[in-house]
C-alpha positions as CSV (number, residue, x, y, z in Angstrom):
1,M,0.0,0.0,0.0
2,Q,1.4,3.3,-1.0
3,A,1.4,6.3,1.4
4,H,0.2,9.7,0.3
5,H,2.9,12.1,-0.7
6,E,2.0,14.4,2.2
7,T,2.1,11.4,4.6
8,R,5.6,10.4,3.5
9,D,6.8,14.0,4.0
10,F,5.2,14.1,7.4
11,A,6.9,10.8,8.3
12,R,10.3,12.2,7.4
13,F,9.6,15.2,9.6
14,L,8.5,13.0,12.5
15,R,11.6,10.7,12.2
16,R,13.8,13.7,13.2
17,R,11.5,14.6,16.2
18,L,10.8,11.5,18.2
19,S,9.4,11.9,21.6
20,L,11.5,10.7,24.6
21,P,9.5,7.4,24.9
22,E,9.7,6.9,21.1
23,G,13.4,7.5,21.2
24,L,14.0,5.1,24.1
25,L,12.0,2.4,22.3
26,W,13.7,3.0,19.0
27,R,17.1,2.7,20.5
28,A,16.0,-0.6,22.0
29,I,14.6,-2.1,18.9
30,K,16.5,-0.7,15.9
31,G,19.0,-2.8,14.1
32,R,17.1,-6.1,14.8
33,K,17.9,-5.8,18.6
34,A,14.4,-7.1,19.4
35,D,14.8,-10.8,18.9
36,G,15.9,-10.3,15.3
37,L,12.8,-8.4,14.3
38,H,13.2,-5.5,11.8
39,F,11.2,-2.4,12.7
40,R,10.8,0.8,10.8
41,K,10.2,4.1,12.7
42,Q,7.6,6.6,11.7
43,H,6.5,4.4,8.8
44,P,4.0,6.0,6.3
45,L,1.0,3.8,5.4
46,G,-1.9,5.2,3.4
47,P,-3.1,8.3,5.2
48,Y,-1.3,7.4,8.5
49,V,2.2,7.4,10.0
50,L,2.8,4.4,12.2
51,D,5.1,5.0,15.1
52,F,6.9,1.6,14.6
53,Y,6.1,-1.2,12.1
54,C,7.4,-4.7,11.7
55,H,6.4,-6.1,8.3
56,E,7.3,-9.7,9.0
57,A,4.9,-9.8,12.0
58,R,2.4,-7.3,10.4
59,L,2.6,-5.5,13.7
60,C,2.2,-1.7,14.3
61,V,3.4,-0.4,17.6
62,E,2.0,2.9,18.8
63,V,3.3,4.9,21.7
64,D,0.4,6.6,23.4
65,G,1.0,9.8,25.4
66,G,-1.6,11.3,27.8
67,S,-3.9,12.7,25.1
68,H,-4.7,9.2,23.8
69,G,-7.1,8.6,26.6
70,M,-9.2,11.7,25.7
71,D,-12.5,11.2,23.8
72,Q,-11.5,12.8,20.5
73,Q,-8.1,11.2,20.4
74,A,-9.5,7.8,21.4
75,R,-12.0,8.0,18.5
76,K,-9.2,8.8,16.1
77,D,-7.1,5.9,17.4
78,E,-10.0,3.6,17.1
79,R,-10.6,4.7,13.5
80,R,-6.9,4.3,12.7
81,D,-6.7,0.9,14.3
82,G,-9.7,-0.3,12.3
83,W,-8.1,0.9,9.1
84,V,-4.8,-0.9,9.9
85,A,-6.8,-4.1,10.8
86,E,-8.6,-3.9,7.4
87,K,-5.1,-4.1,5.8
88,G,-4.3,-7.3,7.7
89,M,-2.1,-5.8,10.4
90,R,-2.4,-5.7,14.2
91,T,-1.8,-2.7,16.4
92,L,-0.1,-2.9,19.8
93,R,-0.5,0.3,21.9
94,S,2.0,1.0,24.7
95,A,1.7,3.9,27.1
96,A,4.6,6.3,27.0
97,S,4.8,6.2,30.8
98,C,5.3,2.4,30.7
99,I,8.1,2.8,28.2
100,R,9.8,5.4,30.3
101,A,9.4,3.2,33.4
102,G,10.8,0.1,31.8
103,V,11.8,0.0,28.1
104,D,13.1,-3.6,28.5
105,D,9.6,-4.7,29.6
106,A,8.0,-2.9,26.7
107,V,10.4,-4.6,24.2
108,R,9.6,-8.0,25.7
109,M,5.9,-7.3,25.3
110,I,6.4,-6.3,21.7
111,V,8.5,-9.4,20.9
112,A,5.9,-11.6,22.5
113,A,3.2,-10.0,20.5
114,A,5.1,-10.3,17.2
115,R,6.0,-13.9,17.8
116,C,2.6,-15.2,19.0
117,G,0.5,-13.3,16.6
118,A,-2.0,-12.3,19.3
119,A,-4.8,-9.9,18.6
120,F,-5.0,-6.6,20.6
């Protein structure tokens, strides 16, 4: 699936401006450090930019900050997750606070999800 031109440009912009939790997680999973899985950061897909994406596991990992629990953002996330699911991919959401508290635990959760193919 091709990403829109604007989405690709926005993804490039976001790659240079990772949040602290995204940066911590990226440092822990880049270069196949997460059990040999290859992840892309700020991966454009259709109208969306996925925080992290592993093609072999068809897994999208989203780092959720505080606004993701709010009504409007929760509806946007639900719509996005549905769109991603329609394309045959799964979404794993991880709270930014959990990543800051223990990035190694977050990586173990991601690897387990990728390896077992569980739905979220």
